[in-house]
Structures are given as C-alpha cells and as structure tokens.
C-alpha positions in Angstrom: 0.0 0.0 0.0 2.9 2.4 0.8 4.4 1.7 -2.5 1.2 2.6 -4.3 0.9 5.8 -2.4 4.5 6.6 -3.1 4.0 6.1 -6.9 0.8 8.2 -6.8 2.5 11.0 -4.9 5.5 10.9 -7.3 3.1 11.2 -10.3 1.2 14.1 -8.7 4.5 15.9 -8.1 5.8 15.3 -11.6 2.8 16.9 -13.2 1.4 16.3 -16.7 4.2 18.1 -18.6 1.9 20.6 -20.2 2.4 24.4 -19.7 0.7 27.6 -20.7 2.2 29.1 -23.8 4.5 32.0 -23.0 5.0 30.9 -19.4 8.3 29.2 -20.0 11.6 30.0 -21.6 13.8 27.7 -23.7 16.7 30.2 -23.6 19.9 29.1 -21.8 19.9 29.6 -18.1 22.9 31.9 -18.5 20.7 34.6 -20.0 19.5 37.1 -17.5 19.7 40.4 -19.4 18.6 41.3 -22.9 19.4 44.4 -24.9 17.0 45.6 -27.5 18.8 48.2 -29.6 16.7 50.3 -32.0 15.4 48.3 -35.0 16.8 49.3 -38.3 14.5 50.4 -41.0 14.9 50.2 -44.8 11.5 51.7 -45.5 10.1 55.2 -45.7 8.0 54.6 -42.6 10.4 56.2 -40.2 8.3 55.8 -37.0 7.7 52.1 -37.5 11.1 50.9 -36.3 10.8 53.1 -33.2 7.3 51.7 -32.5 8.5 48.1 -33.0 11.5 48.6 -30.6 9.3 50.1 -27.9 6.6 47.4 -28.2 9.2 44.5 -28.1 10.8 46.1 -25.0 7.4 46.4 -23.3 6.5 42.9 -24.2 9.7 41.5 -22.7 9.2 43.5 -19.5 5.5 42.4 -19.2 5.9 38.7 -20.0 9.4 37.7 -18.9 11.8 37.7 -16.0 14.6 39.0 -18.1 16.0 42.5 -17.3 16.0 44.7 -20.4 19.1 46.8 -20.5 20.0 49.7 -22.8 23.6 48.8 -23.4 24.6 45.8 -25.5 27.8 45.5 -23.5 25.9 44.9 -20.3 23.6 42.3 -21.8 23.8 38.5 -21.9 22.0 38.5 -25.2 21.0 41.1 -27.8 17.8 41.1 -29.9 18.4 42.7 -33.3 15.5 43.7 -35.5 15.2 45.1 -39.0 12.2 46.2 -41.1 12.9 45.2 -44.6 9.7 46.1 -46.5 6.3 47.6 -46.0 3.5 47.1 -48.5 0.1 48.8 -48.6 -2.5 47.4 -50.9 -6.2 48.1 -51.6 -8.3 45.1 -50.7 -11.7 46.3 -51.7 -12.8 49.0 -54.1 -16.1 51.0 -54.1 -17.6 50.3 -57.6 -19.3 53.7 -57.7 -16.4 55.9 -56.9 -13.5 53.6 -57.8 -11.8 54.5 -54.5 -10.4 52.0 -52.1 -12.6 51.1 -49.1 -10.3 48.6 -47.5 -6.5 48.3 -47.3 -4.0 45.8 -46.1 -0.5 46.5 -44.8 2.2 43.9 -44.9 5.4 44.3 -42.9 8.4 42.1 -43.7 11.2 42.0 -41.1 14.1 40.0 -39.7 14.8 39.3 -36.0 17.6 37.5 -34.3 18.7 37.0 -30.7 22.5 36.6 -30.2 24.3 35.8 -27.0 27.7 37.2 -25.9 29.6 34.6 -27.7 27.9 35.3 -31.0 25.8 32.2 -30.9 22.4 32.8 -32.5 19.7 31.7 -30.0 16.7 32.7 -32.2 16.5 33.6 -35.8 13.5 34.7 -37.8 14.8 36.0 -41.2 11.4 36.2 -42.8 8.8 37.4 -40.3 5.8 38.7 -42.1 2.8 40.4 -40.5 -0.5 41.7 -42.1 -3.3 43.9 -40.9 -6.4 45.3 -42.6 -8.3 48.4 -42.1 -11.3 50.3 -43.6 -11.1 53.5 -45.6 -14.0 55.9 -45.8 -15.0 57.0 -49.3 -16.6 60.2 -48.0 -14.1 63.0 -47.8 -16.0 64.6 -44.9 -15.8 61.4 -42.9 -12.3 60.4 -43.9 -10.0 59.3 -41.0 -6.6 57.9 -41.7 -6.7 54.5 -40.0 -3.3 53.5 -41.2 -1.4 54.8 -38.1 -3.7 52.7 -35.8 -3.0 49.7 -38.1 0.8 50.2 -37.8 0.4 50.4 -34.0 -1.6 47.2 -33.9 1.0 45.5 -36.1 3.8 46.6 -33.9 2.1 45.1 -30.9 1.3 41.9 -32.7 4.9 41.7 -33.9 6.2 42.2 -30.3 3.9 39.3 -29.1 5.1 37.1 -32.0 8.8 37.9 -31.4 8.8 37.4 -27.6 6.8 34.2 -27.9 9.2 32.9 -30.6 12.2 33.8 -28.4 10.8 32.2 -25.3 9.6 29.0 -27.0 12.2 28.9 -29.7 9.5 28.7 -32.3 
C-alpha cells in the first residue's frame, strides 16, 4: 500500500508536462539580461522601427523575468530587428467611386537574438505580418486608420517575437 501511495505521490508531483504558452523559456539559463537596440528600417515609414522597438521592449518586460538593458555590452543577449519592407494594398474598391474602401498593410522584417559569444539563439529571417483596415470613401468622414493599423501590427509583432524567443518557435 505504501508503494502505491509513493507512486501516486510521485506522479502528482511530476505533473502532466503541459504548460501555458509563453510561461516558460527555452533560452539558456545563463541569459538574465537582454538588450533591444533600435530596430533598423529600410523603408520610408520612419516611426515604424521606433514603435516596434518600444513594443518589443514592453512585451519582454511584461511577460518575462529578463532584465532589459539599454547597453549591448551589459547584456547576456542582444535582440536585433530590421524592417525590410512595408507594402500597402487596396483590398476592396467602391464600384461607384473607384476608391479603395479597404486596405492591407504587410510588414516584412528580420529578427535574431544573439548571445555574448555570438551564438544565434533565435532567428526569424522572414517574419511577415499583415493587418487590414477600412477606408471611408466620403471625404467629410475620412479618417486615416493606417497609423492605428501600424500600432496594432507593432504590438502583434512584439507578441510574436517574444513568444518565438521564449519558445524557440
């Protein structure tokens, strides 16, 4: 009877092996600090790289135990990001006016996390994100929704990047 209880207790302590996504980290235990230098930007959307850098930093602070440091020299690992392309396309057209009533933005970027020794811990050379938004055809009601779409995309990119780094996905 004692043996059965011991086995049951050991199984209960071992757990099922499942975990909530984003609650664990597959990074080496030697990583305690991460630097996130400003993302580079090869596009005409100058604020996008700044927005992405800020969102990734906030996401690391909110979701992880890692200290985010401003200096690469003080970090155990450095997350480099680069915006390669941004495309904006009409998705729907008003047949009466011929104007776009819906747009889609696509951002293509590269992200990699490198430790002090130069070992690449995470690499996503072709990260692509998309977002859609509506466009009013009435000039009196026109509101440029593209800035809000870029902010949503920056937040979504940060979530994708931090999840990828933590889960090596």
